[in-house]
Chimera marker file (.cmm) of the C-alpha trace (Angstrom):
<marker_set name="trace">
<marker id="1" x="0.000" y="0.000" z="0.000" r="1" g="1" b="0" radius="0.5"/>
<marker id="2" x="1.121" y="3.533" z="-0.647" r="1" g="1" b="0" radius="0.5"/>
<marker id="3" x="-0.068" y="6.856" z="0.671" r="1" g="1" b="0" radius="0.5"/>
<marker id="4" x="-1.026" y="7.861" z="-2.860" r="1" g="1" b="0" radius="0.5"/>
<marker id="5" x="-4.709" y="7.690" z="-3.787" r="1" g="1" b="0" radius="0.5"/>
<marker id="6" x="-5.434" y="4.698" z="-6.002" r="1" g="1" b="0" radius="0.5"/>
<marker id="7" x="-7.971" y="4.149" z="-8.745" r="1" g="1" b="0" radius="0.5"/>
<marker id="8" x="-9.070" y="1.067" z="-10.660" r="1" g="1" b="0" radius="0.5"/>
<marker id="9" x="-10.735" y="1.388" z="-14.067" r="1" g="1" b="0" radius="0.5"/>
<marker id="10" x="-12.855" y="-1.577" z="-15.144" r="1" g="1" b="0" radius="0.5"/>
<marker id="11" x="-14.539" y="-2.383" z="-18.455" r="1" g="1" b="0" radius="0.5"/>
<marker id="12" x="-15.439" y="-5.675" z="-20.076" r="1" g="1" b="0" radius="0.5"/>
<marker id="13" x="-12.440" y="-6.252" z="-22.363" r="1" g="1" b="0" radius="0.5"/>
<marker id="14" x="-9.835" y="-3.934" z="-20.751" r="1" g="1" b="0" radius="0.5"/>
<marker id="15" x="-8.803" y="-3.070" z="-24.305" r="1" g="1" b="0" radius="0.5"/>
<marker id="16" x="-10.275" y="0.403" z="-24.759" r="1" g="1" b="0" radius="0.5"/>
<marker id="17" x="-12.062" y="2.639" z="-22.265" r="1" g="1" b="0" radius="0.5"/>
<marker id="18" x="-10.343" y="1.435" z="-19.097" r="1" g="1" b="0" radius="0.5"/>
<marker id="19" x="-6.940" y="1.481" z="-20.804" r="1" g="1" b="0" radius="0.5"/>
<marker id="20" x="-7.484" y="5.060" z="-21.983" r="1" g="1" b="0" radius="0.5"/>
<marker id="21" x="-8.605" y="6.158" z="-18.518" r="1" g="1" b="0" radius="0.5"/>
<marker id="22" x="-5.623" y="4.457" z="-16.853" r="1" g="1" b="0" radius="0.5"/>
<marker id="23" x="-3.179" y="5.997" z="-19.342" r="1" g="1" b="0" radius="0.5"/>
<marker id="24" x="-4.625" y="9.480" z="-18.862" r="1" g="1" b="0" radius="0.5"/>
<marker id="25" x="-4.634" y="9.122" z="-15.067" r="1" g="1" b="0" radius="0.5"/>
<marker id="26" x="-0.991" y="8.082" z="-15.044" r="1" g="1" b="0" radius="0.5"/>
<marker id="27" x="-0.054" y="10.831" z="-17.524" r="1" g="1" b="0" radius="0.5"/>
<marker id="28" x="-2.056" y="13.669" z="-15.965" r="1" g="1" b="0" radius="0.5"/>
<marker id="29" x="-1.236" y="12.845" z="-12.331" r="1" g="1" b="0" radius="0.5"/>
<marker id="30" x="2.492" y="12.532" z="-12.981" r="1" g="1" b="0" radius="0.5"/>
<marker id="31" x="2.525" y="9.445" z="-10.780" r="1" g="1" b="0" radius="0.5"/>
<marker id="32" x="0.639" y="11.098" z="-7.898" r="1" g="1" b="0" radius="0.5"/>
<marker id="33" x="-2.211" y="8.605" z="-8.326" r="1" g="1" b="0" radius="0.5"/>
<marker id="34" x="-1.704" y="4.835" z="-8.297" r="1" g="1" b="0" radius="0.5"/>
<marker id="35" x="-3.497" y="3.403" z="-11.343" r="1" g="1" b="0" radius="0.5"/>
<marker id="36" x="-4.889" y="-0.031" z="-12.189" r="1" g="1" b="0" radius="0.5"/>
<marker id="37" x="-7.106" y="-1.253" z="-14.998" r="1" g="1" b="0" radius="0.5"/>
<marker id="38" x="-8.796" y="-4.585" z="-15.606" r="1" g="1" b="0" radius="0.5"/>
<marker id="39" x="-11.605" y="-6.296" z="-17.456" r="1" g="1" b="0" radius="0.5"/>
<marker id="40" x="-14.272" y="-8.802" z="-16.551" r="1" g="1" b="0" radius="0.5"/>
<marker id="41" x="-13.579" y="-10.672" z="-19.828" r="1" g="1" b="0" radius="0.5"/>
<marker id="42" x="-10.226" y="-9.344" z="-21.102" r="1" g="1" b="0" radius="0.5"/>
<marker id="43" x="-9.506" y="-9.209" z="-24.830" r="1" g="1" b="0" radius="0.5"/>
<marker id="44" x="-6.361" y="-10.646" z="-26.396" r="1" g="1" b="0" radius="0.5"/>
<marker id="45" x="-4.833" y="-7.222" z="-27.036" r="1" g="1" b="0" radius="0.5"/>
<marker id="46" x="-5.358" y="-3.467" z="-26.880" r="1" g="1" b="0" radius="0.5"/>
<marker id="47" x="-7.820" y="-2.034" z="-29.425" r="1" g="1" b="0" radius="0.5"/>
<marker id="48" x="-5.611" y="-0.624" z="-32.244" r="1" g="1" b="0" radius="0.5"/>
<marker id="49" x="-7.876" y="2.398" z="-32.775" r="1" g="1" b="0" radius="0.5"/>
<marker id="50" x="-7.619" y="3.217" z="-29.070" r="1" g="1" b="0" radius="0.5"/>
<marker id="51" x="-3.831" y="2.877" z="-29.218" r="1" g="1" b="0" radius="0.5"/>
<marker id="52" x="-3.705" y="5.186" z="-32.261" r="1" g="1" b="0" radius="0.5"/>
<marker id="53" x="-6.070" y="7.749" z="-30.705" r="1" g="1" b="0" radius="0.5"/>
<marker id="54" x="-3.859" y="7.973" z="-27.608" r="1" g="1" b="0" radius="0.5"/>
<marker id="55" x="-0.707" y="8.220" z="-29.729" r="1" g="1" b="0" radius="0.5"/>
<marker id="56" x="-2.240" y="11.375" z="-31.214" r="1" g="1" b="0" radius="0.5"/>
<marker id="57" x="-2.082" y="12.768" z="-27.665" r="1" g="1" b="0" radius="0.5"/>
<marker id="58" x="1.519" y="11.627" z="-27.182" r="1" g="1" b="0" radius="0.5"/>
<marker id="59" x="0.585" y="8.662" z="-24.958" r="1" g="1" b="0" radius="0.5"/>
<marker id="60" x="1.858" y="5.230" z="-25.992" r="1" g="1" b="0" radius="0.5"/>
<marker id="61" x="-0.024" y="2.228" z="-24.570" r="1" g="1" b="0" radius="0.5"/>
<marker id="62" x="1.281" y="-0.291" z="-27.112" r="1" g="1" b="0" radius="0.5"/>
<marker id="63" x="3.127" y="-2.212" z="-24.360" r="1" g="1" b="0" radius="0.5"/>
<marker id="64" x="-0.060" y="-2.632" z="-22.278" r="1" g="1" b="0" radius="0.5"/>
<marker id="65" x="-1.971" y="-5.912" z="-22.144" r="1" g="1" b="0" radius="0.5"/>
<marker id="66" x="-5.584" y="-6.476" z="-21.055" r="1" g="1" b="0" radius="0.5"/>
<marker id="67" x="-5.774" y="-7.900" z="-17.539" r="1" g="1" b="0" radius="0.5"/>
<marker id="68" x="-8.424" y="-9.903" z="-15.709" r="1" g="1" b="0" radius="0.5"/>
<marker id="69" x="-10.334" y="-8.195" z="-12.910" r="1" g="1" b="0" radius="0.5"/>
<marker id="70" x="-9.334" y="-9.577" z="-9.517" r="1" g="1" b="0" radius="0.5"/>
<marker id="71" x="-10.785" y="-9.127" z="-6.056" r="1" g="1" b="0" radius="0.5"/>
<marker id="72" x="-7.321" y="-8.041" z="-4.904" r="1" g="1" b="0" radius="0.5"/>
<marker id="73" x="-7.241" y="-5.162" z="-7.414" r="1" g="1" b="0" radius="0.5"/>
<marker id="74" x="-10.591" y="-3.898" z="-6.120" r="1" g="1" b="0" radius="0.5"/>
<marker id="75" x="-9.515" y="-4.240" z="-2.478" r="1" g="1" b="0" radius="0.5"/>
<marker id="76" x="-6.262" y="-2.336" z="-3.145" r="1" g="1" b="0" radius="0.5"/>
<marker id="77" x="-8.039" y="0.632" z="-4.775" r="1" g="1" b="0" radius="0.5"/>
<marker id="78" x="-9.642" y="3.666" z="-3.147" r="1" g="1" b="0" radius="0.5"/>
<marker id="79" x="-11.831" y="4.467" z="-6.156" r="1" g="1" b="0" radius="0.5"/>
<marker id="80" x="-13.313" y="1.912" z="-8.575" r="1" g="1" b="0" radius="0.5"/>
<marker id="81" x="-14.661" y="3.272" z="-11.848" r="1" g="1" b="0" radius="0.5"/>
<marker id="82" x="-16.680" y="0.917" z="-14.012" r="1" g="1" b="0" radius="0.5"/>
<marker id="83" x="-17.393" y="1.471" z="-17.684" r="1" g="1" b="0" radius="0.5"/>
<marker id="84" x="-20.110" y="-0.846" z="-18.857" r="1" g="1" b="0" radius="0.5"/>
<marker id="85" x="-19.117" y="-4.018" z="-17.013" r="1" g="1" b="0" radius="0.5"/>
<marker id="86" x="-22.447" y="-4.378" z="-15.253" r="1" g="1" b="0" radius="0.5"/>
<marker id="87" x="-22.539" y="-6.347" z="-12.028" r="1" g="1" b="0" radius="0.5"/>
<marker id="88" x="-19.264" y="-8.247" z="-12.524" r="1" g="1" b="0" radius="0.5"/>
<marker id="89" x="-17.259" y="-5.905" z="-10.293" r="1" g="1" b="0" radius="0.5"/>
<marker id="90" x="-17.081" y="-7.036" z="-6.662" r="1" g="1" b="0" radius="0.5"/>
<marker id="91" x="-18.419" y="-4.498" z="-4.171" r="1" g="1" b="0" radius="0.5"/>
<marker id="92" x="-16.584" y="-3.856" z="-0.907" r="1" g="1" b="0" radius="0.5"/>
<marker id="93" x="-17.724" y="-1.549" z="1.906" r="1" g="1" b="0" radius="0.5"/>
<marker id="94" x="-15.745" y="1.660" z="2.201" r="1" g="1" b="0" radius="0.5"/>
<marker id="95" x="-14.800" y="1.846" z="-1.469" r="1" g="1" b="0" radius="0.5"/>
<marker id="96" x="-15.950" y="4.658" z="-3.701" r="1" g="1" b="0" radius="0.5"/>
<marker id="97" x="-17.639" y="3.415" z="-6.867" r="1" g="1" b="0" radius="0.5"/>
<marker id="98" x="-18.567" y="5.368" z="-9.979" r="1" g="1" b="0" radius="0.5"/>
<marker id="99" x="-20.036" y="4.137" z="-13.231" r="1" g="1" b="0" radius="0.5"/>
<marker id="100" x="-18.994" y="6.155" z="-16.272" r="1" g="1" b="0" radius="0.5"/>
<marker id="101" x="-21.459" y="5.713" z="-19.131" r="1" g="1" b="0" radius="0.5"/>
<marker id="102" x="-19.281" y="5.833" z="-22.244" r="1" g="1" b="0" radius="0.5"/>
<marker id="103" x="-19.643" y="4.489" z="-25.758" r="1" g="1" b="0" radius="0.5"/>
<marker id="104" x="-17.696" y="1.281" z="-26.394" r="1" g="1" b="0" radius="0.5"/>
<marker id="105" x="-14.811" y="1.813" z="-28.848" r="1" g="1" b="0" radius="0.5"/>
<marker id="106" x="-14.761" y="-1.893" z="-29.801" r="1" g="1" b="0" radius="0.5"/>
<marker id="107" x="-14.902" y="-2.296" z="-33.567" r="1" g="1" b="0" radius="0.5"/>
<marker id="108" x="-14.698" y="1.459" z="-34.140" r="1" g="1" b="0" radius="0.5"/>
<marker id="109" x="-12.142" y="3.412" z="-36.132" r="1" g="1" b="0" radius="0.5"/>
<marker id="110" x="-10.008" y="6.253" z="-34.793" r="1" g="1" b="0" radius="0.5"/>
<marker id="111" x="-12.588" y="8.856" z="-35.931" r="1" g="1" b="0" radius="0.5"/>
<marker id="112" x="-15.214" y="7.280" z="-33.657" r="1" g="1" b="0" radius="0.5"/>
<marker id="113" x="-12.754" y="6.737" z="-30.794" r="1" g="1" b="0" radius="0.5"/>
<marker id="114" x="-11.628" y="10.389" z="-30.565" r="1" g="1" b="0" radius="0.5"/>
<marker id="115" x="-14.841" y="11.710" z="-28.921" r="1" g="1" b="0" radius="0.5"/>
<marker id="116" x="-14.737" y="8.815" z="-26.407" r="1" g="1" b="0" radius="0.5"/>
<marker id="117" x="-11.064" y="9.562" z="-25.733" r="1" g="1" b="0" radius="0.5"/>
<marker id="118" x="-11.789" y="13.262" z="-25.230" r="1" g="1" b="0" radius="0.5"/>
<marker id="119" x="-14.643" y="12.555" z="-22.802" r="1" g="1" b="0" radius="0.5"/>
<marker id="120" x="-12.453" y="10.150" z="-20.816" r="1" g="1" b="0" radius="0.5"/>
<marker id="121" x="-9.694" y="12.773" z="-20.668" r="1" g="1" b="0" radius="0.5"/>
<marker id="122" x="-12.186" y="15.363" z="-19.358" r="1" g="1" b="0" radius="0.5"/>
<marker id="123" x="-13.461" y="13.017" z="-16.648" r="1" g="1" b="0" radius="0.5"/>
<marker id="124" x="-9.958" y="11.891" z="-15.673" r="1" g="1" b="0" radius="0.5"/>
<marker id="125" x="-8.767" y="15.507" z="-15.381" r="1" g="1" b="0" radius="0.5"/>
<marker id="126" x="-11.568" y="16.187" z="-12.885" r="1" g="1" b="0" radius="0.5"/>
<marker id="127" x="-10.849" y="12.952" z="-10.986" r="1" g="1" b="0" radius="0.5"/>
<marker id="128" x="-7.098" y="13.596" z="-10.770" r="1" g="1" b="0" radius="0.5"/>
<marker id="129" x="-7.733" y="17.141" z="-9.564" r="1" g="1" b="0" radius="0.5"/>
<marker id="130" x="-10.125" y="15.858" z="-6.910" r="1" g="1" b="0" radius="0.5"/>
<marker id="131" x="-7.802" y="13.068" z="-5.723" r="1" g="1" b="0" radius="0.5"/>
<marker id="132" x="-4.698" y="15.254" z="-5.555" r="1" g="1" b="0" radius="0.5"/>
<marker id="133" x="-6.169" y="18.604" z="-4.425" r="1" g="1" b="0" radius="0.5"/>
<marker id="134" x="-5.769" y="17.826" z="-0.738" r="1" g="1" b="0" radius="0.5"/>
<marker id="135" x="-2.211" y="16.544" z="-1.081" r="1" g="1" b="0" radius="0.5"/>
<link id1="1" id2="2" r="1" g="1" b="0" radius="0.2"/>
<link id1="2" id2="3" r="1" g="1" b="0" radius="0.2"/>
<link id1="3" id2="4" r="1" g="1" b="0" radius="0.2"/>
<link id1="4" id2="5" r="1" g="1" b="0" radius="0.2"/>
<link id1="5" id2="6" r="1" g="1" b="0" radius="0.2"/>
<link id1="6" id2="7" r="1" g="1" b="0" radius="0.2"/>
<link id1="7" id2="8" r="1" g="1" b="0" radius="0.2"/>
<link id1="8" id2="9" r="1" g="1" b="0" radius="0.2"/>
<link id1="9" id2="10" r="1" g="1" b="0" radius="0.2"/>
<link id1="10" id2="11" r="1" g="1" b="0" radius="0.2"/>
<link id1="11" id2="12" r="1" g="1" b="0" radius="0.2"/>
<link id1="12" id2="13" r="1" g="1" b="0" radius="0.2"/>
<link id1="13" id2="14" r="1" g="1" b="0" radius="0.2"/>
<link id1="14" id2="15" r="1" g="1" b="0" radius="0.2"/>
<link id1="15" id2="16" r="1" g="1" b="0" radius="0.2"/>
<link id1="16" id2="17" r="1" g="1" b="0" radius="0.2"/>
<link id1="17" id2="18" r="1" g="1" b="0" radius="0.2"/>
<link id1="18" id2="19" r="1" g="1" b="0" radius="0.2"/>
<link id1="19" id2="20" r="1" g="1" b="0" radius="0.2"/>
<link id1="20" id2="21" r="1" g="1" b="0" radius="0.2"/>
<link id1="21" id2="22" r="1" g="1" b="0" radius="0.2"/>
<link id1="22" id2="23" r="1" g="1" b="0" radius="0.2"/>
<link id1="23" id2="24" r="1" g="1" b="0" radius="0.2"/>
<link id1="24" id2="25" r="1" g="1" b="0" radius="0.2"/>
<link id1="25" id2="26" r="1" g="1" b="0" radius="0.2"/>
<link id1="26" id2="27" r="1" g="1" b="0" radius="0.2"/>
<link id1="27" id2="28" r="1" g="1" b="0" radius="0.2"/>
<link id1="28" id2="29" r="1" g="1" b="0" radius="0.2"/>
<link id1="29" id2="30" r="1" g="1" b="0" radius="0.2"/>
<link id1="30" id2="31" r="1" g="1" b="0" radius="0.2"/>
<link id1="31" id2="32" r="1" g="1" b="0" radius="0.2"/>
<link id1="32" id2="33" r="1" g="1" b="0" radius="0.2"/>
<link id1="33" id2="34" r="1" g="1" b="0" radius="0.2"/>
<link id1="34" id2="35" r="1" g="1" b="0" radius="0.2"/>
<link id1="35" id2="36" r="1" g="1" b="0" radius="0.2"/>
<link id1="36" id2="37" r="1" g="1" b="0" radius="0.2"/>
<link id1="37" id2="38" r="1" g="1" b="0" radius="0.2"/>
<link id1="38" id2="39" r="1" g="1" b="0" radius="0.2"/>
<link id1="39" id2="40" r="1" g="1" b="0" radius="0.2"/>
<link id1="40" id2="41" r="1" g="1" b="0" radius="0.2"/>
<link id1="41" id2="42" r="1" g="1" b="0" radius="0.2"/>
<link id1="42" id2="43" r="1" g="1" b="0" radius="0.2"/>
<link id1="43" id2="44" r="1" g="1" b="0" radius="0.2"/>
<link id1="44" id2="45" r="1" g="1" b="0" radius="0.2"/>
<link id1="45" id2="46" r="1" g="1" b="0" radius="0.2"/>
<link id1="46" id2="47" r="1" g="1" b="0" radius="0.2"/>
<link id1="47" id2="48" r="1" g="1" b="0" radius="0.2"/>
<link id1="48" id2="49" r="1" g="1" b="0" radius="0.2"/>
<link id1="49" id2="50" r="1" g="1" b="0" radius="0.2"/>
<link id1="50" id2="51" r="1" g="1" b="0" radius="0.2"/>
<link id1="51" id2="52" r="1" g="1" b="0" radius="0.2"/>
<link id1="52" id2="53" r="1" g="1" b="0" radius="0.2"/>
<link id1="53" id2="54" r="1" g="1" b="0" radius="0.2"/>
<link id1="54" id2="55" r="1" g="1" b="0" radius="0.2"/>
<link id1="55" id2="56" r="1" g="1" b="0" radius="0.2"/>
<link id1="56" id2="57" r="1" g="1" b="0" radius="0.2"/>
<link id1="57" id2="58" r="1" g="1" b="0" radius="0.2"/>
<link id1="58" id2="59" r="1" g="1" b="0" radius="0.2"/>
<link id1="59" id2="60" r="1" g="1" b="0" radius="0.2"/>
<link id1="60" id2="61" r="1" g="1" b="0" radius="0.2"/>
<link id1="61" id2="62" r="1" g="1" b="0" radius="0.2"/>
<link id1="62" id2="63" r="1" g="1" b="0" radius="0.2"/>
<link id1="63" id2="64" r="1" g="1" b="0" radius="0.2"/>
<link id1="64" id2="65" r="1" g="1" b="0" radius="0.2"/>
<link id1="65" id2="66" r="1" g="1" b="0" radius="0.2"/>
<link id1="66" id2="67" r="1" g="1" b="0" radius="0.2"/>
<link id1="67" id2="68" r="1" g="1" b="0" radius="0.2"/>
<link id1="68" id2="69" r="1" g="1" b="0" radius="0.2"/>
<link id1="69" id2="70" r="1" g="1" b="0" radius="0.2"/>
<link id1="70" id2="71" r="1" g="1" b="0" radius="0.2"/>
<link id1="71" id2="72" r="1" g="1" b="0" radius="0.2"/>
<link id1="72" id2="73" r="1" g="1" b="0" radius="0.2"/>
<link id1="73" id2="74" r="1" g="1" b="0" radius="0.2"/>
<link id1="74" id2="75" r="1" g="1" b="0" radius="0.2"/>
<link id1="75" id2="76" r="1" g="1" b="0" radius="0.2"/>
<link id1="76" id2="77" r="1" g="1" b="0" radius="0.2"/>
<link id1="77" id2="78" r="1" g="1" b="0" radius="0.2"/>
<link id1="78" id2="79" r="1" g="1" b="0" radius="0.2"/>
<link id1="79" id2="80" r="1" g="1" b="0" radius="0.2"/>
<link id1="80" id2="81" r="1" g="1" b="0" radius="0.2"/>
<link id1="81" id2="82" r="1" g="1" b="0" radius="0.2"/>
<link id1="82" id2="83" r="1" g="1" b="0" radius="0.2"/>
<link id1="83" id2="84" r="1" g="1" b="0" radius="0.2"/>
<link id1="84" id2="85" r="1" g="1" b="0" radius="0.2"/>
<link id1="85" id2="86" r="1" g="1" b="0" radius="0.2"/>
<link id1="86" id2="87" r="1" g="1" b="0" radius="0.2"/>
<link id1="87" id2="88" r="1" g="1" b="0" radius="0.2"/>
<link id1="88" id2="89" r="1" g="1" b="0" radius="0.2"/>
<link id1="89" id2="90" r="1" g="1" b="0" radius="0.2"/>
<link id1="90" id2="91" r="1" g="1" b="0" radius="0.2"/>
<link id1="91" id2="92" r="1" g="1" b="0" radius="0.2"/>
<link id1="92" id2="93" r="1" g="1" b="0" radius="0.2"/>
<link id1="93" id2="94" r="1" g="1" b="0" radius="0.2"/>
<link id1="94" id2="95" r="1" g="1" b="0" radius="0.2"/>
<link id1="95" id2="96" r="1" g="1" b="0" radius="0.2"/>
<link id1="96" id2="97" r="1" g="1" b="0" radius="0.2"/>
<link id1="97" id2="98" r="1" g="1" b="0" radius="0.2"/>
<link id1="98" id2="99" r="1" g="1" b="0" radius="0.2"/>
<link id1="99" id2="100" r="1" g="1" b="0" radius="0.2"/>
<link id1="100" id2="101" r="1" g="1" b="0" radius="0.2"/>
<link id1="101" id2="102" r="1" g="1" b="0" radius="0.2"/>
<link id1="102" id2="103" r="1" g="1" b="0" radius="0.2"/>
<link id1="103" id2="104" r="1" g="1" b="0" radius="0.2"/>
<link id1="104" id2="105" r="1" g="1" b="0" radius="0.2"/>
<link id1="105" id2="106" r="1" g="1" b="0" radius="0.2"/>
<link id1="106" id2="107" r="1" g="1" b="0" radius="0.2"/>
<link id1="107" id2="108" r="1" g="1" b="0" radius="0.2"/>
<link id1="108" id2="109" r="1" g="1" b="0" radius="0.2"/>
<link id1="109" id2="110" r="1" g="1" b="0" radius="0.2"/>
<link id1="110" id2="111" r="1" g="1" b="0" radius="0.2"/>
<link id1="111" id2="112" r="1" g="1" b="0" radius="0.2"/>
<link id1="112" id2="113" r="1" g="1" b="0" radius="0.2"/>
<link id1="113" id2="114" r="1" g="1" b="0" radius="0.2"/>
<link id1="114" id2="115" r="1" g="1" b="0" radius="0.2"/>
<link id1="115" id2="116" r="1" g="1" b="0" radius="0.2"/>
<link id1="116" id2="117" r="1" g="1" b="0" radius="0.2"/>
<link id1="117" id2="118" r="1" g="1" b="0" radius="0.2"/>
<link id1="118" id2="119" r="1" g="1" b="0" radius="0.2"/>
<link id1="119" id2="120" r="1" g="1" b="0" radius="0.2"/>
<link id1="120" id2="121" r="1" g="1" b="0" radius="0.2"/>
<link id1="121" id2="122" r="1" g="1" b="0" radius="0.2"/>
<link id1="122" id2="123" r="1" g="1" b="0" radius="0.2"/>
<link id1="123" id2="124" r="1" g="1" b="0" radius="0.2"/>
<link id1="124" id2="125" r="1" g="1" b="0" radius="0.2"/>
<link id1="125" id2="126" r="1" g="1" b="0" radius="0.2"/>
<link id1="126" id2="127" r="1" g="1" b="0" radius="0.2"/>
<link id1="127" id2="128" r="1" g="1" b="0" radius="0.2"/>
<link id1="128" id2="129" r="1" g="1" b="0" radius="0.2"/>
<link id1="129" id2="130" r="1" g="1" b="0" radius="0.2"/>
<link id1="130" id2="131" r="1" g="1" b="0" radius="0.2"/>
<link id1="131" id2="132" r="1" g="1" b="0" radius="0.2"/>
<link id1="132" id2="133" r="1" g="1" b="0" radius="0.2"/>
<link id1="133" id2="134" r="1" g="1" b="0" radius="0.2"/>
<link id1="134" id2="135" r="1" g="1" b="0" radius="0.2"/>
</marker_set>
């Protein structure tokens, strides 16, 4: 455990939305926020359109791999943000949960991913500011 706030982003495949949110959180917080991402049914690899959309912003996630959601990841996080994974995320007392309703970038091209990316960046900026404002 660290004294940094920690956040876990969860979507079904951990190949798009949660990866973008994790990348932005790491990038925008400069390491001040501990970041995890996972999926309830992880894909084989990162969505190429998502990777390309983030590269446009100077963020390279090509080395990332989708990861399976674990109880331990939820327990180790202060904030759990779900993105369309329904009821598959375990709920623990004392954790803060948010559900971000976002379009799924699966099967979309970069043109369709950009507005999703931009909305995730906006939400992450607010979250990072909130989590780091007191520190």
